[in-house]
N, C-alpha and C positions, 0 to 999 in steps of 0.2 A: 366134734373134730370136722376135719374136713373129709370129703370122700375121696376114696384113694382114685389116683389117676387114670382113666377114661371110664370111668365107673357112669352110668347115665345119672345126671341131675335134674332136676326140672327144669331148669334154661333149656339143657340139650333138650329134652323132651319138647319144650314147646317153640323150640327156633324147628327143630326136623318137622313138627308138625305143621307148622305151621307153614314151610315151604311144600308142605305134600298136599296140603289143601289148597283150592282152586276157588278163584272168586266166584267161581258156579256154585257149587258149594257152599261158602258160603254167605251166597244172597238166598239160596234155595232154605235155609237154615233161617236166616231170618225172617223170611217171608213164613216158614212152618211155623217158628217160634209166633209171629203176629197173630197169626189164624187161630191156632189153637188156645191163646193163653187167655182170650176175652171170654168162653166156652167155659175154662177149666176155672176160671175165676167166678163163673156164675156159680159153679158146681160147693165149690169154698162159703159161698155167702149163704146161699142155702144151710150147709152145712154151719155156721157162724151164725144164722139167724133164732132168734126166741121167742117167747109167747108170756103173755100173763103178764106177772106184776116185774119181769126182765126186760122187757119190751124195751122198753127207752135206754136201759146200759147196751141192749143191742142193737138198738140203732144209733146209738151215738159212741158206743168206744168198741166195743167186740167185733158190731158187722162191719165196720169202717176197718178196724186192725186187717182182718182176716181178708176183704175186697181188696184191699193196698198189697198185701203180701200174693193174695194168690196173682193178681194182674202182672207182676213183677217175676213169681216164681219162674217160671219157662226161662226166661233170660237169664234171670239167675242160675240155676243148673247149666245152661252152656256157659257165662263166665265162669264159675265154678269150675268143674268136669270138662271144659275144652271152648279154652277163650280163644283160641285160634281159631275156631270157626267164625267169630266176629272179625272184620278188619277194618272196622270203625267204629266211633260212639254213637254216629250218625246212625249206624243197624240198630243198635239198642234202642235209638230214640221211636226208629220204626216199631221196634216189637214192642215196646211199652205203650205207645202211641195206638194202635193196632189193637191191641190186647184193650185199652181203656175204649175204645169206640165201639169193640164188637162187645164188651160188657154192656155198654150202655145203651148199644142197640138191642140186645136182647132183654134187659131190664126192661128198657119202654117198653116194647112188646108185651113183656108180660103183665107190667102196671093197667097198659093201655089196651090190652083186649081181654085180660082174663080177671085182674084184680078190682077193675073199675071197667063194669060193662060198655057203659056210655058216656065217655070222657065230654066235656065241654072241649068245645074250642082253643081256647085258653092254656088249660092243663097239656094239650097234646103239642102244644108249639113249646111249653116250657121244659116241659120233659126230651122234648127232640131238640132244644139250645140250651139252656142253662144245663141241665141233668148230664148232658153228653159232653157240655165243655166242664162238667165236673168232673166228670168220670176218664177222661182222656186227660186234663191239668194234672190232678192228682198220678195219675198215673205215671207221669215224665216226672212228675218231680221225685216220686220214689225211685225212677229210673237214674234221674241225676247221680242218686248216690252210689248205682250200679256200671254207671260210665266210669267216675271218679276212681272205683275199685280196680275196673277193667283198664284202665289207663295205666294205673299203676304198675297193675302187671305189664304189661306189653312193653312200658317203661324200661322195667329193673329187670322185665326176663323172670319174676319170682311169682309162688302159688297167690291168688288174691286171698285178698284181704279184704274178706265183705264185711267188717268190721263197721268200713268204710265207708256203706250206704245203708246204714241202721240210721244215723240221726235224717236222712231225706225219708227213710220209709216211715217214720215215726211223724214227720212236719205233715207228710200224704194224708194219713190216717187222723191228724189233727186237724187238717182242712176239710177233711169228708165228715169229721163226725160234727166240726163248728157245723158248718153246710146244713147237716140232720138235726144239729140240735136245733137251728133256727127255723128251719120248716116245722118243724114238730113245734115250736111256740108261736109261729105266727097260723099255721093249721087251727093251732087252739084257740087263740085270740078272735082267731072270726069267727068261731061258734060263740064266742059269749057278745058278738055284737048284734 
């Protein structure tokens, strides 16, 4: 049934919180999420990586899924718990793009300074262009679903339905996994010639 008259509802809570939240707090939240989400995703990718016989699955399935979830997880938390802190879809886009760019920068530094001691210039260029675009683009694809869920919440003043975002996360992970599979195949074929 309906709540008793005067009882707090999600709608009244959301409207009240949004009214109380300043634009400055909203933008501070946006910048904070954009800054922490990339390093947070790196930690997730370390957890999600594998070695040995499962490496192919780790690189093409598990790793991309974990990375894409982690790149959007901080923004997901805000949308789920404090949707009033965002004032527009654009802020969510900034969060996920920031996460993707920060993730790519950290990953590039690890690959080009740790894993590959003296990388050729072509590989350096590839990592800083193609790989960076891949991470930012996949984060944005994953974030599109989150923008959709947030938009519905703010339009209807109802709890976020984060299930709306799931197909976008699946698409982002699939794009990322397909790229990784292609890179593995190209890498192996270059050694055969």
